[in-house]
FIMI-617179 format. One line per 10 residues: number of its first residue (from 0); their letters; for each residue x, y, z of C-alpha. Coordinates in Angstrom, 1 decimal. Example, Ala and Ser with C-alpha at 12.3 -4.5 7.8 and 13.67 -1.06 7.14 Angstrom:
BEGIN
0 = as = 12.3:-4.5:7.8 | 13.7:-1.1:7.1
# end
This chain:
BEGIN
0 = xxxxxxxxxx = -7.4:-70.4:-19.5 | -4.1:-71.2:-17.8 | -2.9:-69.4:-14.6 | 0.0:-68.0:-16.2 | -2.3:-66.2:-18.9 | -4.8:-65.0:-16.1 | -1.9:-63.6:-14.2 | -0.7:-61.8:-17.2 | -4.0:-60.4:-17.9 | -4.4:-58.9:-14.5
10 = xxxxxxxxxx = -0.9:-57.5:-14.1 | -1.3:-55.9:-17.7 | -4.6:-54.3:-16.7 | -3.2:-53.1:-13.7 | -0.1:-51.8:-15.5 | -2.0:-50.2:-18.5 | -4.7:-48.7:-16.0 | -2.0:-47.0:-14.2 | 0.0:-45.7:-17.1 | -3.2:-44.2:-18.7
20 = xxxxxxxxxx = -4.0:-42.8:-15.5 | -1.0:-41.0:-15.0 | -0.8:-40.1:-18.7 | -3.8:-38.3:-18.1 | -3.0:-36.8:-14.8 | 0.2:-35.2:-16.8 | -1.6:-33.9:-19.7 | -4.5:-32.4:-17.8 | -1.5:-30.5:-15.5 | 0.4:-29.4:-18.2
30 = xxxxxxxxxx = -2.5:-27.9:-20.1 | -3.2:-25.8:-17.3 | -0.4:-23.8:-18.4 | -2.2:-23.2:-21.6 | -0.7:-19.8:-21.7 | 2.7:-20.8:-22.1 | 4.0:-22.0:-25.4 | 0.3:-23.4:-26.1 | 1.3:-24.8:-29.6 | 4.4:-26.6:-27.9
40 = xxxxxxxxxx = 2.1:-28.0:-25.2 | -0.7:-29.2:-27.5 | 2.2:-30.8:-29.8 | 3.7:-32.3:-26.8 | 0.6:-33.7:-25.3 | -0.3:-35.2:-28.4 | 3.0:-37.2:-29.2 | 2.9:-38.3:-25.3 | -0.5:-39.6:-26.4 | 0.8:-41.4:-29.1
50 = xxxxxxxxxx = 3.7:-43.0:-27.5 | 1.5:-44.4:-24.8 | -0.8:-45.7:-27.3 | 1.9:-47.7:-29.0 | 3.2:-48.6:-25.5 | -0.4:-50.0:-24.6 | -0.8:-51.7:-27.8 | 2.7:-53.7:-27.8 | 1.4:-54.5:-23.9 | -1.6:-55.9:-25.1
60 = xxxxxxxxxx = 0.0:-57.9:-27.9 | 2.7:-59.4:-25.4 | 0.0:-60.5:-23.3 | -2.1:-62.2:-26.0 | 1.0:-64.0:-27.5 | 2.7:-65.0:-24.0 | 5.9:-63.2:-24.5 | 7.0:-63.3:-20.8 | 10.3:-61.4:-21.7 | 8.7:-58.4:-23.4
70 = xxxxxxxxxx = 6.0:-58.4:-21.0 | 8.4:-58.2:-18.0 | 10.0:-55.4:-19.9 | 7.0:-53.7:-20.6 | 5.4:-53.8:-17.0 | 8.8:-52.4:-15.9 | 8.7:-49.5:-18.4 | 5.1:-48.9:-17.8 | 5.5:-48.6:-14.1 | 8.5:-46.2:-14.4
80 = xxxxxxxxxx = 6.4:-43.9:-16.6 | 3.5:-44.1:-14.1 | 5.8:-43.0:-11.4 | 7.5:-40.3:-13.5 | 4.3:-39.1:-14.6 | 2.8:-38.8:-11.3 | 5.7:-37.2:-9.8 | 5.8:-34.6:-12.4 | 2.3:-34.0:-12.4 | 2.1:-33.3:-8.7
90 = xxxxxxxxxx = 5.1:-30.9:-9.4 | 3.3:-29.1:-12.1 | 0.3:-29.1:-10.1 | 1.9:-27.9:-7.2 | 3.2:-25.1:-8.7 | -0.1:-24.1:-10.5 | -1.7:-24.0:-7.1 | 1.2:-21.9:-5.5 | 0.4:-19.4:-8.4 | -3.4:-19.9:-7.5
100 = xxxxxxxxxx = -3.0:-19.1:-3.9 | -1.4:-15.5:-4.6 | -5.0:-14.3:-5.5 | -6.7:-15.2:-2.3 | -10.3:-15.5:-2.4 | -10.8:-15.9:1.2 | -9.6:-13.4:3.9 | -10.2:-13.6:7.8 | -11.2:-10.0:9.0 | -10.7:-9.4:12.8
110 = xxxxxxxxxx = -12.0:-6.8:15.2 | -10.6:-6.3:18.4 | -12.3:-4.6:21.8 | -9.4:-2.7:23.5 | -9.0:-0.6:26.3 | -6.2:1.3:28.3 | -7.0:-0.7:31.4 | -5.7:-4.6:30.7 | -7.6:-5.8:33.8 | -11.2:-5.4:31.9
120 = xxxxxxxxxx = -13.0:-8.7:31.3 | -15.9:-8.8:28.6 | -18.1:-10.9:30.3 | -18.2:-8.5:33.4 | -18.3:-5.1:31.6 | -21.0:-2.7:33.0 | -21.4:1.1:33.3 | -18.6:1.9:30.4 | -18.6:4.0:27.2 | -17.9:2.0:24.2
130 = xxxxxxxxxx = -16.9:3.6:20.8 | -17.0:2.1:17.4 | -17.0:3.1:13.7 | -20.7:4.3:12.5 | -19.5:3.1:8.8 | -21.3:-0.4:8.0 | -20.5:-0.3:4.4 | -18.4:-3.4:2.8 | -15.1:-2.0:3.3 | -12.5:-3.3:5.2
140 = xxxxxxxxxx = -12.9:-0.5:8.0 | -16.4:-1.1:8.0 | -16.5:-5.0:8.3 | -13.7:-4.7:11.4 | -15.0:-1.2:13.0 | -18.5:-1.7:12.6 | -20.1:-4.8:11.3 | -18.0:-7.6:13.4 | -18.4:-5.1:16.6 | -21.8:-5.2:16.6
150 = xxxxxxxxxx = -21.9:-9.0:16.4 | -19.6:-9.0:19.5 | -22.3:-6.5:21.2 | -25.0:-8.7:20.5 | -23.3:-12.0:21.7 | -22.3:-10.5:24.9 | -25.2:-8.1:25.4 | -23.0:-5.2:26.0 | -25.6:-2.7:24.8 | -27.6:-3.4:27.6
160 = xxxxxxxxxx = -25.5:-2.2:30.7 | -23.2:-0.1:28.5 | -23.1:3.2:26.5 | -22.5:2.4:22.5 | -21.2:5.4:21.0 | -20.6:5.7:17.1 | -17.7:7.8:15.8 | -17.0:8.8:11.9 | -13.5:7.9:12.0 | -10.7:5.5:13.5
170 = xxxxxxxxxx = -8.3:8.4:14.5 | -11.0:10.3:16.4 | -11.8:7.4:17.8 | -8.6:6.2:19.2 | -8.1:9.5:20.4 | -10.8:9.8:22.6 | -10.0:6.6:24.2 | -6.4:8.4:25.2 | -8.4:11.2:26.3 | -10.8:8.9:28.6
180 = xxxxxxxxxx = -14.0:10.2:26.9 | -14.3:6.4:25.9 | -13.4:3.2:28.2 | -13.2:1.0:25.3 | -13.2:1.1:21.7 | -13.9:-1.5:18.6 | -11.0:-1.3:16.0 | -9.2:-3.5:13.6 | -7.0:-6.4:15.3 | -4.2:-5.0:13.5
190 = xxxxxxxxxx = -4.5:-1.6:15.2 | -1.2:-1.5:16.9 | 0.4:-1.7:13.5 | -1.8:0.7:12.0 | -1.1:3.4:14.8 | 2.4:3.0:15.8 | 3.5:5.5:12.9 | 0.9:8.0:13.7 | 2.0:11.1:15.8 | 1.2:10.6:19.7
200 = xxxxxxxxxx = 0.9:6.7:19.3 | 4.5:5.6:19.2 | 4.2:3.6:22.2 | 0.5:2.3:21.8 | 2.3:-1.5:22.3 | 2.7:-0.7:26.0 | -0.6:1.5:26.2 | -3.3:0.0:24.6 | -4.4:-3.7:25.7 | -6.8:-6.1:23.6
210 = xxxxxxxxxx = -9.8:-7.2:25.7 | -11.7:-9.5:23.3 | -10.5:-10.3:19.4 | -13.2:-11.7:16.8 | -12.6:-12.6:13.3 | -14.4:-14.3:10.5 | -13.7:-15.5:6.9 | -15.1:-13.2:4.1 | -15.0:-13.8:0.4 | -12.6:-11.4:-1.0
220 = xxxxxxxxxx = -15.1:-10.3:-3.7 | -17.6:-9.2:-0.8 | -15.4:-6.5:-0.2 | -13.1:-5.6:-2.7 | -14.6:-5.3:-6.2 | -11.0:-4.5:-7.9 | -11.4:-6.8:-11.0 | -9.3:-7.0:-14.3 | -10.6:-7.5:-17.9 | -6.9:-8.6:-19.2
230 = xxxxxxxxxx = -6.4:-12.0:-19.9 | -2.7:-11.7:-20.9 | 0.1:-8.9:-20.6 | 1.3:-8.4:-24.0 | 0.3:-4.2:-23.6 | 1.9:-2.0:-21.0 | 0.2:-2.2:-17.6 | 0.2:-0.8:-14.2 | 0.7:-2.6:-10.7 | 0.2:-0.8:-7.2
240 = xxxxxxxxxx = 2.7:-2.4:-5.0 | 1.9:-2.3:-1.4 | 4.0:-3.2:1.6 | 2.3:-4.7:4.9 | 4.5:-3.9:8.0 | 3.8:-7.4:9.5 | 5.8:-9.6:12.4 | 4.5:-12.8:11.0 | 4.3:-14.9:7.7 | 0.8:-14.7:5.4
250 = xxxxxxxxxx = -1.6:-12.5:4.5 | -4.6:-14.4:5.0 | -5.7:-12.6:7.9 | -6.8:-9.3:8.6 | -7.2:-6.8:5.2 | -6.5:-3.7:7.3 | -2.9:-2.7:7.1 | -0.6:0.2:7.1 | 0.4:1.4:3.5 | 4.3:2.5:4.6
260 = xxxxxxxxxx = 5.1:1.2:1.2 | 2.8:2.5:-1.9 | 4.5:2.2:-5.3 | 2.8:2.6:-8.4 | 4.9:0.8:-11.5 | 4.1:0.7:-15.0 | 5.6:-1.7:-17.4 | 5.6:-2.2:-21.2 | 6.2:-6.0:-22.2 | 7.7:-5.1:-25.5
270 = xxxxxxxxxx = 10.2:-2.4:-24.4 | 11.0:-3.6:-20.9 | 10.7:-0.1:-19.8 | 9.4:0.6:-16.4 | 8.5:3.5:-14.0 | 8.5:3.3:-10.4 | 6.5:6.1:-8.4 | 7.0:5.8:-4.6 | 4.3:7.9:-2.9 | 5.2:9.3:0.5
280 = xxxxxxxxxx = 2.9:7.8:3.2 | 2.4:11.0:4.7 | 0.9:12.6:1.7 | -2.4:14.4:2.3 | -5.3:13.7:-0.2 | -9.0:12.7:-0.3 | -9.8:9.2:0.7 | -11.7:7.1:-1.6 | -13.8:5.6:0.9 | -15.4:8.3:3.2
290 = xxxxxxxxxx = -14.2:11.2:1.6 | -12.0:12.7:4.6 | -8.6:14.3:3.9 | -5.8:12.4:5.8 | -2.3:10.7:5.0 | -2.3:8.3:2.2 | -1.2:5.7:4.1 | -4.5:5.8:6.3 | -6.3:4.6:3.0 | -4.8:1.1:3.4
300 = xxxxxxxxxx = -7.2:0.8:6.7 | -10.3:0.7:4.4 | -8.5:-2.0:2.6 | -7.1:-2.7:-0.6 | -9.9:-1.4:-2.6 | -9.5:2.2:-0.9 | -6.1:2.3:-1.3 | -6.4:1.6:-5.2 | -8.8:4.1:-5.8 | -7.5:6.5:-3.7
310 = xxxxxxxxxx = -3.9:6.3:-5.8 | -6.3:6.3:-9.0 | -8.0:9.6:-8.1 | -4.6:11.1:-6.9 | -2.8:10.1:-10.3 | -5.5:9.8:-13.0 | -4.0:6.5:-13.8 | -6.1:3.4:-14.2 | -4.6:0.6:-11.8 | -4.6:-2.9:-13.7
320 = xxxxxxxxxx = -3.3:-4.8:-10.8 | -2.5:-4.7:-7.4 | 0.2:-6.8:-5.4 | 0.3:-6.7:-1.5 | 3.5:-8.3:0.0 | 4.1:-8.8:3.6 | 7.7:-7.2:4.8 | 8.5:-10.8:6.2 | 8.0:-12.2:2.9 | 10.4:-9.8:1.3
330 = xxxxxxxxxx = 13.0:-11.2:4.0 | 12.1:-14.7:2.9 | 12.0:-13.8:-0.9 | 15.4:-12.0:-1.0 | 17.0:-15.1:0.9 | 15.2:-17.6:-1.6 | 17.1:-15.4:-4.3 | 20.4:-16.0:-2.8 | 20.9:-12.4:-1.9 | 20.3:-9.1:-3.9
340 = xxxxxxxxxx = 23.2:-7.0:-5.5 | 22.7:-3.4:-4.9 | 24.5:0.0:-4.4 | 23.5:1.2:-0.5 | 23.4:4.7:-0.4 | 25.4:6.9:2.0 | 23.3:7.7:5.3 | 23.5:11.1:6.4 | 23.4:10.3:10.1 | 25.7:8.0:11.7
350 = xxxxxxxxxx = 28.4:5.6:9.8 | 25.6:2.6:9.1 | 22.1:2.2:8.6 | 20.4:0.3:11.5 | 16.8:-1.1:12.0 | 15.1:-3.5:13.8 | 14.8:-7.0:12.4 | 11.7:-8.3:11.0 | 10.7:-9.7:14.2 | 11.5:-6.7:15.9
360 = xxxxxxxxxx = 13.9:-8.7:18.2 | 17.1:-7.0:17.3 | 18.8:-4.7:15.3 | 20.4:-5.2:11.9 | 23.0:-2.8:10.4 | 24.3:-2.3:6.9 | 27.0:0.2:5.6 | 27.2:2.1:2.2 | 28.4:0.8:-1.4 | 27.8:-2.1:-3.5
370 = xxxxxxxxxx = 27.4:-5.2:-2.1 | 25.2:-8.2:-1.6 | 22.4:-8.1:0.8 | 20.5:-11.0:2.8 | 16.6:-10.7:3.6 | 17.0:-9.0:6.8 | 19.7:-6.6:5.4 | 17.4:-5.8:2.4 | 14.4:-5.2:4.7 | 16.9:-2.6:6.6
380 = xxxxxxxxxx = 17.4:-0.7:3.4 | 13.6:-0.8:2.5 | 12.3:0.4:6.1 | 15.1:2.9:7.3 | 14.3:6.7:7.1 | 16.0:8.1:10.2 | 19.8:7.6:8.8 | 18.7:9.9:6.0 | 18.1:13.7:5.8 | 15.4:13.1:3.2
390 = xxxxxxxxxx = 13.6:10.7:5.5 | 10.7:9.0:4.0 | 11.4:10.2:0.6 | 14.6:8.7:0.5 | 13.2:5.6:2.0 | 10.8:5.4:-0.9 | 14.0:5.6:-3.3 | 15.7:2.8:-1.2 | 12.5:0.8:-1.6 | 12.9:1.4:-5.5
400 = xxxxxxxxxx = 16.6:0.0:-5.3 | 15.2:-3.2:-3.5 | 12.5:-3.9:-6.1 | 15.1:-3.5:-9.2 | 17.7:-5.5:-7.3 | 14.9:-8.5:-6.8 | 13.8:-8.0:-10.5 | 17.5:-8.4:-11.6 | 18.1:-11.2:-9.4 | 15.1:-13.0:-10.8
410 = xxxxxxxxxx = 16.3:-13.3:-14.1 | 19.0:-15.5:-12.6 | 16.9:-18.4:-11.5 | 18.1:-21.9:-12.9 | 17.3:-24.7:-10.2 | 13.7:-26.0:-9.9 | 14.1:-26.4:-6.1 | 15.0:-22.7:-5.6 | 11.7:-21.9:-8.3 | 9.8:-23.7:-6.1
420 = xxxxxxxxxx = 11.2:-22.3:-2.7 | 10.5:-18.8:-4.3 | 7.1:-19.8:-5.1 | 6.2:-20.9:-1.7 | 7.4:-17.9:-0.5 | 5.4:-15.6:-2.6 | 2.2:-17.8:-2.5 | 2.1:-17.2:1.6 | 3.3:-13.6:1.8 | 1.7:-11.9:-1.5
430 = xxxxxxxxxx = -2.1:-11.2:-2.6 | -2.9:-9.9:-5.7 | -6.0:-9.6:-8.2 | -4.3:-11.2:-11.1 | -5.8:-14.4:-12.1 | -3.5:-17.3:-12.6 | -4.0:-17.2:-16.2 | -2.7:-13.6:-16.1 | 0.3:-14.5:-14.0 | 1.4:-17.3:-16.5
440 = xxxxxxxxxx = 1.5:-14.5:-19.1 | 4.4:-13.2:-17.7 | 6.2:-16.1:-19.1 | 7.2:-14.2:-22.4 | 8.7:-11.7:-20.4 | 10.3:-13.9:-18.1 | 11.9:-16.0:-21.4 | 13.1:-12.5:-22.3 | 14.8:-11.9:-19.2 | 16.2:-15.3:-18.9
450 = xxxxxxxxxx = 17.9:-15.6:-22.3 | 19.4:-12.0:-22.4 | 22.7:-11.4:-21.7 | 22.4:-7.8:-20.7 | 22.1:-7.6:-16.7 | 20.2:-4.3:-17.2 | 17.9:-5.3:-19.8 | 14.8:-3.7:-18.1 | 15.1:-0.3:-18.0 | 14.0:1.4:-15.0
460 = xxxxxxxxxx = 12.8:5.0:-14.7 | 12.9:6.4:-11.1 | 10.8:9.1:-9.9 | 10.7:11.7:-6.9 | 7.8:13.5:-5.9 | 8.9:17.0:-4.7 | 7.0:18.9:-2.2 | 7.7:20.5:1.3 | 6.3:19.5:5.1 | 3.7:21.4:6.6
470 = xxxxxxxxxx = 2.4:20.8:10.2 | -1.1:21.2:10.1 | -3.6:21.2:13.1 | -5.3:18.0:13.2 | -8.9:18.0:14.7 | -8.4:13.9:15.2 | -5.8:14.6:17.6 | -6.2:17.9:18.7 | -2.9:19.0:17.8 | -0.2:19.4:14.9
480 = xxxxxxxxxx = 0.6:16.9:12.6 | 3.4:16.6:10.1 | 2.0:16.3:6.4 | 3.5:16.4:2.9 | 2.2:18.6:0.3 | 3.4:17.9:-3.2 | 4.2:20.4:-6.0 | 1.6:20.0:-8.6 | 4.3:20.2:-11.5 | 6.3:17.3:-10.1
490 = xxxxxxxxxx = 3.5:15.0:-9.8 | 2.6:16.0:-13.5 | 6.2:15.2:-14.5 | 5.6:12.0:-12.9 | 2.4:10.8:-14.5 | 2.9:12.4:-17.9 | 6.3:10.0:-18.2 | 4.0:7.1:-16.6 | 1.2:8.1:-19.5 | 3.9:7.6:-22.1
500 = xxxxxxxxxx = 5.2:4.7:-21.0 | 1.7:3.1:-21.0 | 1.3:4.4:-24.5 | -1.3:7.0:-23.5 | 0.4:9.9:-24.6 | 3.2:11.1:-27.3 | 6.9:10.7:-25.9 | 8.3:14.2:-26.1 | 11.6:13.9:-28.7 | 14.8:15.1:-26.9
510 = xxxxxxxxxx = 16.4:17.5:-29.7 | 19.7:18.5:-27.6 | 21.8:16.5:-25.1 | 24.7:18.2:-22.9 | 27.5:16.0:-21.4 | 30.9:15.9:-19.9 | 33.4:13.1:-20.4 | 34.5:14.1:-16.9 | 31.4:13.7:-15.2 | 29.7:10.0:-14.6
520 = xxxxxxxxxx = 26.6:9.7:-16.3 | 23.3:9.5:-14.2 | 20.0:8.6:-15.0 | 17.5:11.6:-14.9 | 15.0:11.3:-12.0 | 11.8:12.1:-12.9 | 10.2:14.9:-10.9 | 13.3:15.5:-9.0 | 13.9:19.4:-9.8 | 12.8:22.9:-8.5
530 = xxxxxxxxxx = 9.0:23.9:-8.6 | 8.1:27.7:-8.5 | 5.1:26.8:-6.3 | 3.5:28.7:-3.7 | 2.5:26.6:-0.5 | -0.6:26.0:0.8 | -2.1:28.4:3.3 | -3.1:27.4:6.7 | -6.1:29.0:8.4 | -4.8:31.9:10.7
540 = xxxxxxxxxx = -5.9:32.9:14.1 | -8.3:35.7:13.3 | -8.2:37.0:17.0 | -4.4:38.2:16.4 | -4.6:41.2:14.1 | -7.6:41.1:12.2 | -10.8:43.2:12.0 | -14.0:41.6:11.2 | -13.6:43.3:7.6 | -10.1:42.0:7.2
550 = xxxxxxxxxx = -11.1:38.7:7.9 | -14.0:38.5:5.7 | -11.8:39.8:2.9 | -9.3:36.9:3.7 | -12.1:34.6:3.4 | -13.2:35.7:-0.2 | -9.7:35.5:-1.3 | -9.3:32.1:-0.2 | -12.9:30.9:-1.2 | -14.3:30.8:2.2
560 = xxxxxxxxxx = -17.5:32.5:3.6 | -16.8:34.1:7.1 | -20.0:34.4:9.0 | -20.2:36.7:12.1 | -21.7:36.1:15.6 | -21.6:39.1:17.7 | -21.3:38.5:21.8 | -23.1:40.6:23.9 | -20.7:42.3:26.6 | -20.2:39.6:29.4
570 = xxxxxxxxxx = -21.8:36.8:27.8 | -18.7:34.6:27.2 | -15.7:36.8:27.2 | -14.0:39.2:29.7 | -15.6:42.7:29.2 | -11.9:44.2:29.0 | -11.8:43.1:25.1 | -13.0:46.1:22.9 | -16.1:46.2:20.6 | -15.6:44.8:17.4
580 = xxxxxxxxxx = -12.7:42.6:18.7 | -12.7:39.0:17.2 | -12.3:36.5:20.1 | -12.8:33.4:18.6 | -13.6:31.1:15.4 | -15.4:27.8:14.8 | -12.4:26.3:13.1 | -9.1:25.8:14.8 | -6.3:28.1:13.7 | -3.3:26.0:11.7
590 = xxxxxxxxxx = -5.9:24.0:9.8 | -5.8:23.0:6.1 | -8.4:24.9:4.3 | -9.5:22.1:2.5 | -10.7:21.1:6.1 | -12.5:23.9:7.0 | -14.8:23.9:4.2 | -16.7:26.5:2.3 | -17.8:28.5:5.3 | -16.8:29.2:9.2
600 = xxxxxxxxxx = -18.0:31.6:11.9 | -15.7:34.3:13.9 | -16.9:35.7:17.3 | -16.9:39.1:17.9 | -17.5:41.4:20.7 | -20.6:43.7:20.2 | -21.7:46.9:22.3 | -18.9:46.8:25.1 | -19.8:49.8:27.1 | -16.7:49.6:29.4
610 = xxxxxxxxxx = -14.2:49.8:26.6 | -13.9:52.7:24.2 | -15.7:51.5:21.1 | -13.0:53.0:18.7 | -10.0:51.2:20.6 | -9.0:49.0:17.4 | -5.4:50.0:17.6 | -4.4:46.2:17.5 | -6.6:45.6:14.4 | -5.1:45.7:11.0
620 = xxxxxxxxxx = -6.9:46.9:8.0 | -8.1:44.7:5.1 | -5.0:44.7:3.1 | -2.2:44.6:5.7 | -3.2:41.7:7.2 | -2.5:39.6:3.7 | 0.4:41.3:2.8 | 2.2:41.1:6.1 | 1.8:37.2:6.2 | 2.7:36.5:2.5
630 = xxxxxxxxxx = 5.9:35.3:1.4 | 7.3:33.9:-1.7 | 7.8:30.1:-2.0 | 10.6:30.5:-4.3 | 12.7:31.2:-1.5 | 12.2:28.0:-0.4 | 12.9:25.6:-2.9 | 16.2:24.3:-1.4 | 14.1:23.0:1.6 | 12.0:20.8:-0.7
640 = xxxxxxxxxx = 10.8:17.1:0.9 | 12.7:18.1:4.4 | 10.7:17.1:7.6 | 11.7:20.5:9.2 | 9.4:23.2:9.5 | 6.4:24.7:11.7 | 2.8:25.5:11.1 | 3.8:29.1:11.7 | 6.4:29.0:8.7 | 4.7:26.8:6.3
650 = xxxxxxxxxx = 1.3:29.1:6.9 | 3.0:32.0:5.2 | 2.1:31.7:1.4 | -0.7:33.1:-0.5 | -1.9:30.8:-3.0 | -3.9:27.6:-2.7 | -3.1:25.4:-5.9 | -5.7:23.0:-7.2 | -3.8:19.7:-6.3 | -5.2:16.2:-7.8
660 = xxxxx = -6.6:14.0:-5.0 | -7.8:17.0:-2.7 | -11.3:18.7:-2.9 | -11.2:22.2:-4.9 | -12.2:25.0:-2.1
# end
């Protein structure tokens, strides 16, 4: 064998091997996207194999026949194709991995030992009272508030020289730290973000300090048991969109978050019809984890699983998927899209809408009207509530505007580099329970959007949950806290519309329509109308104008058993109180009745010899108390959804409507 023949064979083997390997890589990565145009992918792969087989065969013949020119030409072609196939495979595989990264399988949970004394040192803690959560269930709050703290306690032997106290909830834990009942507490390392929107903790960043922080990686499946049975998205489905207010990129750390954006979306891929339901963060519901009655955004403290199940209990609608997005990611996503075109509503206060930027390092302002917003400006619209009379309710509507703007702009993507930039943003800042195959099933929907000439091809039905503000006594903060109580009728209208879009209910046929050519057409906002429902009753102060019998009667009317504990003269109270006077109660006045439970106790003076036994002039009889403290809520329908009001104003109704998400009394 000549030297030239040997060189031909060695080079030929190298080029053929490179070509075969690169072709195999390309076909493998292409078939990862088997949910997209499956027939064409398979046919393309078969055709590619045929072409490569032809090139390899011709290459072998050129080596055998010592055709130098043909060998050189085929070598160059093989080398170029190998490079092209490797680069193509790399781009395709990168895209697949970025999609795969959106479903984060490993999350770092972190706990923090905090105090109001920043000079404390974990190595020298002695004689202190340390609080933590008693819940050791496999939930985010249980891991970050109990399991990880006990690992820190064992590591530093904190239980040897300090008192460890367990609490049932994080709100009470933080409250007792502020009251000086505790010296240090263990909470989620994300505590500042979680508490800064809670009444009384607005300045927590300057008042509470992290003494020690400890984190540990967990498989998401160990904490979140949310799974889906879908393999494609050809049928209507639901998505729960959750916004995480974070100052850093990424969602790989700390599953505990503050659910300031809670939006339930239904989507029909055949009709491209969507409904968007923004749930106000102050809505009071029963937590799916723990069973306590709190503001719905606190469900996120227990992790995504807790939030998903809480929303399911509220609406009665099964949630197929969740998408959790970092607010910093919203900024990057809008910028990657080149901005979004939206109609910014006119603010009720001032001339502009202003909010801190995503780094909390400066103020960004936008004006009303149609315009293109960049990422920071879009975040201003999504976050601001103080510029609007309707506060958090208008913010929910504005968030729907931002989501709609992103959806409409996404259909204009044509540039590969822009596509990869968007993929990079969402892979870092989005967490979801969708599998990669399920994400790829969006291809058919995306194709409809891309090739549609209609800019409004997606029909979005907006909703507005109507209700009223109610200041109720909150035991965990020992004071009154603003709550949002929704009208059942408004929630039912929204849920019905969503079920229609999901194909779970038949759509009612509209037989009449009224319009005027002199008035511009506006889409109906579902749930946005007046509802003649009575407001919830708050627990009254029975020492003010109630006799024992009238208090018992009130309890019977509201499903609460009123127990009586008699106090002998001089036991606890001043002897000036007359016999039969109610002087105290076990449940604080102004509480929501769902917090009171099925029974409570009133404390009554018994046999006061120094006072006239029939001195009950200030005590009303059974019926008067109820009638004098009752108003018809229909007079206040115009005040729906405002943040105004007081406990006294809102406690003056008679009926306690059964509300989904709240326990029946």
